[in-house]
C-alpha positions as CSV (number, residue, x, y, z in Angstrom):
1,M,10.0,-26.0,70.9
2,C,12.7,-24.1,69.4
3,I,16.5,-24.9,68.4
4,R,17.9,-23.6,71.7
5,H,15.1,-25.6,74.1
6,I,16.2,-28.8,71.7
7,K,20.0,-28.8,71.9
8,E,19.3,-27.8,76.8
9,F,17.2,-30.9,76.1
10,F,19.4,-33.3,74.4
11,A,22.8,-31.7,76.1
12,K,21.0,-33.1,79.4
13,S,19.8,-35.8,78.6
14,L,22.5,-37.6,76.7
15,Q,25.4,-39.1,77.5
16,G,28.5,-40.0,76.4
17,F,29.6,-41.5,72.5
18,T,26.3,-40.0,71.6
19,A,26.1,-37.0,73.0
20,K,29.8,-36.3,70.9
21,I,27.7,-37.5,67.9
22,F,24.8,-34.8,68.3
23,R,27.0,-32.1,68.8
24,A,28.7,-32.5,66.2
25,A,25.4,-33.4,64.4
26,Y,23.7,-30.1,66.4
27,T,27.0,-27.6,64.3
28,I,27.2,-29.1,61.7
29,A,23.5,-28.6,60.8
30,R,24.2,-25.8,62.0
31,H,27.7,-24.8,60.1
32,P,27.4,-27.1,56.8
33,S,30.5,-25.9,55.6
34,L,32.7,-27.1,59.5
35,A,31.4,-30.4,57.6
36,T,35.2,-31.5,57.5
37,C,36.4,-29.4,60.4
38,I,34.1,-31.7,62.9
39,Y,36.2,-33.6,65.2
40,W,36.5,-35.0,68.0
41,R,37.7,-33.9,72.2
42,H,40.2,-35.0,73.7
43,M,39.7,-37.2,77.1
44,S,40.7,-34.6,79.3
45,I,41.5,-35.6,83.4
46,V,39.7,-33.5,85.9
47,Y,40.3,-33.3,90.1
48,L,37.9,-32.2,91.7
49,A,37.2,-31.5,94.8
50,L,33.8,-31.9,96.8
51,G,32.9,-30.7,100.2
52,S,29.0,-30.2,102.2
53,N,27.7,-29.2,105.7
54,L,24.5,-28.4,105.4
55,G,22.0,-30.8,105.9
56,D,22.0,-34.8,104.3
57,R,26.3,-33.5,104.1
58,L,27.2,-38.0,102.4
59,Q,23.6,-37.7,100.7
60,Y,24.7,-34.2,99.5
61,I,27.9,-35.4,98.0
62,H,26.9,-38.6,96.1
63,K,24.5,-36.7,95.0
64,A,26.7,-33.8,92.9
65,I,28.5,-37.1,91.7
66,A,25.5,-38.5,90.0
67,C,25.4,-35.3,88.7
68,L,29.2,-35.0,87.1
69,K,28.2,-38.5,85.7
70,D,25.4,-37.1,84.3
71,C,27.5,-34.5,82.6
72,G,30.0,-36.9,80.9
73,L,32.2,-37.0,83.3
74,K,33.7,-40.8,83.4
75,V,35.2,-40.8,87.8
76,L,38.5,-42.8,87.5
77,K,39.5,-42.4,91.2
78,L,37.4,-41.2,94.2
79,S,39.2,-40.5,98.1
80,T,37.9,-41.8,101.4
81,I,35.3,-39.7,101.9
82,I,36.6,-37.7,105.1
83,E,35.4,-35.6,107.9
84,T,37.4,-31.7,108.7
85,D,36.8,-28.8,110.8
86,P,36.0,-25.2,108.4
87,V,38.4,-23.3,107.4
88,G,38.0,-19.6,107.5
89,G,34.2,-17.9,107.0
90,P,31.5,-18.0,109.7
91,A,31.1,-20.0,112.9
92,Q,29.8,-23.3,111.3
93,D,29.9,-27.8,111.4
94,K,31.8,-30.3,110.2
95,Y,32.6,-30.6,106.5
96,L,32.3,-34.0,104.6
97,N,35.7,-33.7,102.0
98,A,36.4,-35.9,99.0
99,V,38.7,-36.0,96.1
100,L,37.7,-37.2,92.6
101,K,39.2,-38.0,90.0
102,A,37.6,-38.1,86.6
103,S,37.8,-37.8,83.0
104,T,35.7,-35.0,80.8
105,S,35.8,-34.0,77.2
106,L,34.4,-30.8,78.5
107,S,36.5,-28.0,78.9
108,P,37.8,-26.0,81.4
109,E,35.3,-23.4,81.2
110,E,32.3,-25.9,79.9
111,L,33.4,-27.7,83.3
112,H,33.1,-24.8,85.3
113,V,29.9,-24.8,84.1
114,V,28.4,-27.2,84.7
115,T,30.1,-27.9,88.8
116,Q,28.0,-24.5,89.4
117,D,24.8,-25.0,88.4
118,I,24.8,-28.8,90.5
119,E,25.6,-26.6,93.1
120,Y,23.0,-24.2,92.3
121,R,20.9,-27.2,91.3
122,L,21.8,-28.4,95.1
123,G,20.2,-25.7,96.6
124,R,23.7,-23.9,97.4
125,V,23.2,-20.4,97.8
126,K,26.4,-18.0,98.2
127,T,24.8,-15.4,101.5
128,V,28.9,-15.8,103.2
129,I,32.5,-16.3,102.5
130,N,33.3,-19.2,103.4
131,G,29.7,-20.0,104.2
132,P,28.2,-23.3,105.4
133,R,26.9,-25.1,102.6
134,V,25.2,-27.6,101.1
135,V,27.3,-29.0,98.8
136,D,30.3,-27.4,97.0
137,I,32.8,-28.6,94.0
138,D,36.0,-26.5,93.5
139,I,38.5,-27.4,90.2
140,L,41.3,-28.1,91.3
141,L,43.4,-29.4,88.4
142,Y,42.9,-30.2,84.8
143,D,45.6,-32.0,82.9
144,D,48.6,-30.4,83.4
145,I,46.9,-26.3,81.9
146,K,47.2,-22.9,84.1
147,L,44.2,-20.7,83.5
148,V,43.6,-17.1,84.7
149,T,39.9,-15.8,84.2
150,L,38.0,-13.5,86.0
151,K,35.7,-16.4,87.3
152,L,38.7,-19.5,87.2
153,L,41.6,-19.6,88.4
154,I,42.9,-23.9,87.5
155,P,45.6,-25.3,89.8
156,H,43.1,-23.4,92.2
157,P,44.9,-21.3,93.8
158,R,45.0,-22.5,97.9
159,M,44.7,-26.4,97.6
160,L,48.0,-27.1,99.0
161,E,47.0,-25.3,102.4
162,R,43.3,-27.0,102.6
163,F,44.3,-31.0,104.7
164,F,40.4,-31.2,103.6
165,V,42.0,-31.1,99.8
166,M,46.0,-32.5,100.4
167,R,44.5,-35.6,102.3
168,P,41.6,-37.1,99.8
169,L,44.5,-36.5,96.9
170,E,46.8,-37.5,97.8
171,E,45.2,-40.9,98.7
172,I,43.7,-41.6,94.7
173,D,46.8,-40.2,93.1
174,P,50.7,-40.0,96.0
175,A,52.7,-38.8,92.7
176,L,50.8,-36.7,92.0
177,C,50.8,-35.0,95.5
178,V,54.5,-35.5,95.5
179,S,54.8,-33.9,91.9
180,L,52.5,-30.4,93.2
181,K,55.1,-29.7,96.1
182,P,57.5,-26.5,95.6
């Protein structure tokens, strides 16, 4: 096994504090001059929207949550899972939707890669914009940052317009929802 494969294996296998120790040790091993510069990232608060309208929708939501936990996210609150009509796109079945609040040491970009990977591993295939999907994970908020890149917009640009996001979000953090309203 090469270093890259070992790193990938441990990054997927280890969680929490152990993963942080491994990342620090790996970084120091690769760049000894950084040994005095290593710091522990602070934990950020993120809000994620989850949705599914294909197959066993409830199972896909729970699998996505389990995968997020396996990737080091600590789920602090989870909304009730609600059934909603699809918004936009082709005719399709109803969705199950939820919002969760979590803490993470991942950067917004790392979290985006993780959510996309989970969607892929659970079987999501993007064929049509706003089309049916086994699972969808969107980053709604990440601390209080505003981020605009080619692949990532935070806060999520359409979250305030979407009942299937705002209702579960209001359930887990009503004060936050009040502060988001224009």
